C-alpha positions as CSV (number, residue, x, y, z in Angstrom):
1,M,51.0,142.0,94.8
2,E,50.9,138.9,97.1
3,H,47.3,139.7,98.1
4,V,46.3,140.3,94.4
5,A,47.9,137.0,93.5
6,F,46.0,135.2,96.4
7,V,42.6,136.6,95.4
8,T,43.0,136.0,91.7
9,G,44.7,132.6,92.1
10,L,47.6,133.7,90.0
11,D,51.3,133.1,90.6
12,P,52.8,136.2,92.4
13,L,55.6,136.3,89.7
14,T,53.0,136.6,87.0
15,V,51.1,139.4,88.8
16,R,54.4,141.3,89.4
17,L,55.6,141.0,85.8
18,A,52.2,142.1,84.5
19,N,52.4,145.3,86.6
20,M,55.9,146.4,85.9
21,E,56.8,149.5,83.9
22,P,57.6,148.9,80.2
23,G,61.3,148.7,79.8
24,S,62.1,148.1,83.4
25,S,65.3,146.4,84.2
26,M,63.4,144.1,86.6
27,A,61.4,142.6,83.8
28,T,64.6,140.9,82.7
29,L,66.2,140.4,86.1
30,L,63.2,138.7,87.8
31,P,62.7,135.8,85.3
32,A,66.5,135.3,85.1
33,F,66.8,135.2,89.0
34,Y,63.7,132.9,89.2
35,E,65.6,130.3,87.0
36,Q,69.0,130.9,88.8
37,V,67.6,130.0,92.3
38,D,65.7,127.1,91.0
39,F,62.5,128.5,92.4
40,K,60.0,126.3,90.6
41,E,61.6,123.1,91.6
42,R,62.2,124.2,95.2
43,K,58.6,125.4,95.6
44,A,57.4,121.9,94.4
45,A,59.7,120.4,97.0
46,V,58.2,122.7,99.7
47,D,54.7,121.6,98.8
48,R,55.6,117.9,99.0
49,F,57.1,118.4,102.4
50,N,54.1,120.2,103.7
51,E,51.7,117.5,102.5
52,T,53.5,114.9,104.5
53,N,54.4,116.9,107.7
54,R,51.9,118.1,110.2
55,W,54.0,119.9,112.8
56,K,56.8,121.3,110.6
57,K,55.9,123.5,107.7
58,R,58.0,125.3,105.0
59,G,57.4,128.4,103.1
60,I,59.0,130.0,100.1
61,A,58.8,133.4,98.4
62,I,60.5,135.7,95.9
63,V,60.5,139.4,96.1
64,P,61.9,142.0,93.5
65,L,62.9,145.5,94.6
66,A,63.5,148.8,92.9
67,H,64.9,151.1,95.6
68,P,65.1,154.8,94.6
69,I,68.1,156.8,95.9
70,S,67.8,160.6,96.1
71,Y,70.0,163.1,97.7
72,Y,69.3,165.8,100.3
73,G,71.5,167.8,102.5
74,G,75.3,167.9,102.2
75,M,78.4,166.5,103.8
76,N,82.0,167.8,103.5
77,A,85.4,166.3,103.2
78,R,88.8,167.7,103.9
79,V,92.0,166.3,102.4
80,S,95.4,167.2,103.7
81,I,98.7,166.0,102.2
82,Y,101.8,165.9,104.5
83,H,105.1,166.9,102.8
84,V,107.3,164.8,105.0
85,D,106.3,161.5,103.6
86,G,103.5,162.2,101.2
87,S,100.9,160.6,103.5
88,V,97.3,161.9,103.2
89,A,94.8,162.6,106.1
90,V,91.1,162.9,105.4
91,T,88.3,164.1,107.6
92,I,84.7,163.6,106.5
93,G,81.3,164.8,107.6
94,A,80.0,161.4,108.6
95,P,81.0,159.0,111.4
96,E,82.2,155.4,110.8
97,I,79.6,153.3,112.5
98,G,80.3,150.0,110.9
99,Q,79.1,150.8,107.3
100,G,82.7,150.9,106.0
101,I,82.4,154.6,105.0
102,N,86.1,155.3,106.0
103,T,87.4,152.4,103.9
104,K,85.5,153.5,100.8
105,V,86.6,157.1,101.2
106,A,90.2,156.1,101.5
107,Q,89.8,154.0,98.3
108,V,88.2,156.9,96.5
109,V,91.0,159.3,97.6
110,A,93.8,156.8,96.7
111,H,92.2,156.2,93.2
112,T,91.8,159.8,92.5
113,L,95.3,160.9,93.6
114,G,96.8,157.8,92.1
115,I,98.7,156.7,95.2
116,P,98.8,153.6,97.3
117,L,96.0,153.0,99.8
118,A,98.5,152.6,102.6
119,L,99.3,156.4,102.4
120,I,95.6,157.3,103.2
121,T,94.3,157.7,106.9
122,V,90.7,158.7,107.5
123,K,90.7,160.5,110.9
124,P,87.9,160.2,113.4
125,H,84.8,162.3,112.8
126,M,84.6,165.4,114.9
127,S,82.3,168.5,114.8
128,V,85.4,170.7,114.8
129,G,86.2,169.5,111.3
130,S,82.6,169.1,110.2
131,P,80.5,171.4,112.1
132,N,77.5,171.6,109.6
133,A,77.4,168.1,108.3
134,F,73.9,166.6,107.6
135,V,72.4,163.6,109.4
136,E,73.3,160.2,108.2
137,G,70.4,158.2,106.6
138,S,68.9,156.9,103.5
139,S,72.1,155.0,102.6
140,I,73.5,158.2,101.0
141,S,76.2,159.3,103.5
142,T,79.0,157.2,101.8
143,D,78.1,158.7,98.3
144,L,78.0,162.2,99.8
145,V,81.4,162.2,101.6
146,A,83.0,160.1,98.9
147,Y,82.0,162.7,96.2
148,S,83.2,165.5,98.4
149,A,86.6,163.7,99.0
150,R,86.9,163.2,95.2
151,R,86.2,166.9,94.5
152,A,88.8,168.0,97.2
153,C,91.4,165.6,95.6
154,E,90.7,167.1,92.1
155,T,91.4,170.6,93.6
156,L,94.7,169.3,94.9
157,L,95.6,167.7,91.7
158,E,95.0,170.9,89.8
159,R,97.4,172.8,92.3
160,I,100.0,170.0,92.0
161,R,99.6,169.7,88.1
162,P,102.4,172.4,87.2
163,V,105.0,170.7,89.5
164,R,104.1,167.2,88.0
165,E,104.5,168.4,84.5
166,D,108.0,169.8,85.3
167,N,108.9,166.5,87.0
168,R,107.2,163.8,85.2
169,T,109.4,161.0,86.5
170,A,109.5,162.1,90.1
171,P,107.8,159.9,92.7
172,W,104.7,161.1,94.7
173,E,106.7,161.9,97.8
174,A,109.2,164.1,95.9
175,I,106.3,165.9,94.0
176,V,104.7,166.7,97.4
177,Q,108.0,167.9,98.8
178,M,108.6,170.3,95.9
179,C,104.9,171.6,96.2
180,Y,105.7,172.4,99.9
181,Q,108.9,174.2,99.0
182,R,106.9,176.3,96.5
183,R,104.3,177.0,99.3
184,I,101.4,175.4,97.4
185,D,98.5,174.8,99.6
186,L,98.2,171.0,100.1
187,T,94.9,171.1,101.9
188,A,91.6,171.2,100.1
189,S,87.9,170.7,101.1
190,Y,84.6,170.4,99.5
191,N,81.0,170.3,100.7
192,S,78.7,168.4,98.5
193,K,75.4,170.0,97.6
194,Q,72.0,168.4,96.7
195,T,72.5,169.3,93.0
196,D,76.0,167.6,92.8
197,L,74.7,164.0,92.6
198,R,71.8,162.6,90.5
199,G,69.5,160.0,91.9
200,Y,69.3,156.4,90.7
201,T,67.6,153.1,91.3
202,V,69.1,150.1,93.2
203,W,67.7,146.9,91.7
204,A,67.6,143.8,93.9
205,L,65.9,140.5,94.3
206,C,65.5,138.0,97.2
207,A,64.3,134.4,97.5
208,V,63.6,133.0,101.0
209,Q,62.9,129.5,102.1
210,L,62.1,128.8,105.7
211,E,60.7,126.2,108.1
212,V,58.3,126.8,110.9
213,D,57.9,124.6,113.9
214,I,54.1,124.6,114.5
215,L,54.5,123.4,118.1
216,T,56.9,126.1,119.2
217,G,56.5,128.9,116.6
218,Q,60.3,129.0,115.9
219,V,61.4,129.9,112.4
220,Q,64.5,128.7,110.7
221,L,65.7,130.4,107.5
222,Q,66.9,127.5,105.5
223,R,68.2,129.4,102.5
224,V,68.3,133.0,101.3
225,N,69.4,134.1,97.9
226,I,70.0,137.8,97.3
227,L,71.0,139.5,94.0
228,E,71.7,143.3,94.4
229,D,72.9,145.9,91.9
230,T,75.8,147.8,93.3
231,G,77.0,149.3,90.1
232,E,80.8,149.0,89.7
233,S,81.3,148.2,93.4
234,I,84.2,150.1,95.0
235,N,84.6,147.3,97.5
236,P,82.6,144.1,96.7
237,L,83.5,142.3,100.1
238,L,82.3,145.3,102.0
239,D,79.1,145.6,100.0
240,I,78.3,141.9,100.5
241,G,78.8,142.4,104.2
242,Q,76.5,145.4,104.3
243,I,73.8,143.4,102.4
244,E,74.1,140.4,104.7
245,G,74.0,142.5,107.8
246,A,71.1,144.7,106.7
247,F,69.1,141.6,105.7
248,V,69.7,139.9,109.1
249,M,68.8,143.2,110.9
250,A,65.5,143.2,109.1
251,V,64.9,139.6,110.0
252,G,64.9,140.7,113.6
253,F,62.3,143.4,112.6
254,H,60.0,140.9,111.1
255,L,60.3,137.9,113.4
256,L,61.9,138.7,116.7
257,E,61.8,142.3,117.9
258,E,58.6,143.5,119.6
259,L,58.2,146.5,121.7
260,R,55.9,146.1,124.6
261,Y,54.6,148.9,126.8
262,D,53.2,149.1,130.4
263,R,49.5,149.8,129.9
264,S,49.4,151.8,133.1
265,M,52.4,154.0,132.6
266,G,53.2,153.8,128.9
267,A,56.8,152.8,129.8
268,L,58.7,150.3,127.6
269,S,58.7,147.1,129.5
270,N,61.0,144.9,127.4
271,Y,64.1,146.9,127.3
272,R,66.7,144.2,127.9
273,T,67.8,141.0,126.1
274,W,65.9,138.8,128.7
275,N,62.7,139.8,127.0
276,Y,63.7,141.7,123.9
277,K,65.5,139.5,121.3
278,P,67.5,140.9,118.5
279,P,68.9,138.4,115.9
280,S,71.7,136.2,117.2
281,A,74.0,133.6,115.6
282,R,71.2,131.0,115.3
283,D,68.9,133.3,113.5
284,I,71.3,133.8,110.5
285,P,70.1,131.8,107.5
286,V,71.6,128.3,107.3
287,D,72.5,128.9,103.6
288,M,72.9,132.6,102.7
289,R,74.0,133.3,99.1
290,V,74.6,137.0,98.1
291,R,75.6,137.9,94.6
292,L,76.3,141.3,93.1
293,L,74.8,142.1,89.7
294,Q,77.5,141.7,87.1
295,K,78.2,144.1,84.2
296,S,76.3,147.0,85.9
297,S,77.4,150.6,85.9
298,N,76.1,153.7,87.4
299,R,77.1,157.0,85.6
300,A,75.4,159.0,88.4
301,G,77.4,157.3,91.3
302,V,80.9,157.9,92.6
303,L,83.3,155.9,90.5
304,R,80.1,154.5,88.9
305,S,79.2,152.6,92.1
306,K,75.8,152.2,93.9
307,T,75.0,152.3,97.6
308,T,74.0,149.3,99.7
309,G,72.3,148.9,103.1
310,E,68.7,150.0,103.0
311,P,67.8,148.1,99.8
312,A,68.9,144.8,101.4
313,Y,67.0,145.7,104.6
314,N,63.8,146.0,102.6
315,L,64.3,142.7,100.9
316,A,63.6,140.9,104.1
317,V,59.9,141.4,103.6
318,A,60.3,138.1,101.7
319,V,60.6,136.4,105.1
320,Q,57.1,137.5,105.9
321,F,55.7,136.2,102.6
322,A,57.4,132.9,103.0
323,L,56.0,132.7,106.5
324,R,52.5,133.3,105.2
325,Y,53.0,130.5,102.8
326,A,54.0,128.0,105.6
327,L,51.2,129.2,107.8
328,A,48.7,128.7,105.1
329,S,49.5,125.0,105.0
330,A,49.4,124.7,108.8
331,R,46.0,126.4,108.8
332,R,44.6,124.0,106.2
333,D,45.7,121.0,108.2
334,A,44.0,122.5,111.3
335,G,40.7,122.6,109.3
336,L,40.6,126.3,108.8
337,P,39.1,127.8,105.5
338,I,41.5,129.0,102.8
339,E,41.6,132.8,103.4
340,W,44.1,135.6,103.2
341,L,46.2,135.9,106.3
342,E,47.2,139.5,107.2
343,L,50.6,139.6,108.8
344,A,52.5,142.5,110.4
345,T,56.1,142.9,111.7
346,S,57.3,141.3,115.0
347,C,55.9,137.8,114.2
348,T,57.3,136.4,117.4
349,P,56.9,132.7,118.2
350,G,53.8,133.3,120.4
351,K,52.0,135.2,117.6
352,I,52.9,132.5,115.1
353,I,51.5,129.7,117.3
354,A,48.2,131.8,117.6
355,M,48.0,132.0,113.8
356,T,48.4,128.3,113.1
357,G,44.8,127.5,114.0
358,T,45.9,124.4,116.1
359,T,43.5,123.5,118.9
360,I,44.2,121.1,121.9
361,D,42.1,118.3,120.5
362,Q,44.5,118.0,117.5
363,F,47.4,117.0,119.8
364,V,46.9,113.3,119.5
365,L,49.3,110.4,119.2
366,H,48.8,107.8,116.4
């Protein structure tokens, strides 16, 4: 879309809107987001800055995203209720690696059973409890194990139901104790299947404004706005953290992280932080604003929620588009013709300097 807009001389927003499917949610979301982030006014300010600055250039871009979620494989969950205190232990077929999967599963279990979250403990993932779990990926693991946990809880509720009906005012701990005395099985498991969950689309938008130092090739993200559709979020703070983290991770992919190989042996040569640079604190956007789409629901999701993670990662392509906008101004000042600039990932400072078109005779003092 960016290339088409460049060749035709049209605004990228116009090109994107003209090529959207009729009735797409993005046809409404994109113009509204454009206004909310003051894109027109900020783009004009970027252009004014570029006209009066030779060695610092700014770029701005906006990117819409429709990220399809589809399910494959399966993951299990096992829910066990302890009669002594009514506490609940859960094991799931996916490890907690920072994505907050244990937190969301605990919330789903507490909500389904109708008990306090403090009673739920998600145990460490082990192959003994989940010997045939599928690989984590595609941002579907939390959905799969949360669904399995919910189904296991529903099985337990059905077993407990006769006791509850006979003791409507009894607290949870007492109900569990009576179930134990009647030798009701207080452990249940479920293994989600591909057909259990229907796919859906995660809608998201991102606007990036950045500044490039033409002399050093350094890039500073001045402001990033993200709007992502998380349905009825199970945990908004966790989802915002996932969106922020995924985006910054992708910033490293686009600007910093480059794999270099020894030409004689084929071995990776930059395998340490001395010469391989993942994002650090100073690479985080100066102003990062993440919003979750309001009044959104997802009938296909667990508790009407949507996944996060990979959609936000893919939004970071807006960094590349904004960088191209800044470099176009630098190349014009360097006397190069106006032409499409093909960018790839790993736009490290050295590569950026090479693309500015600056020559040694332009380094003069006035």
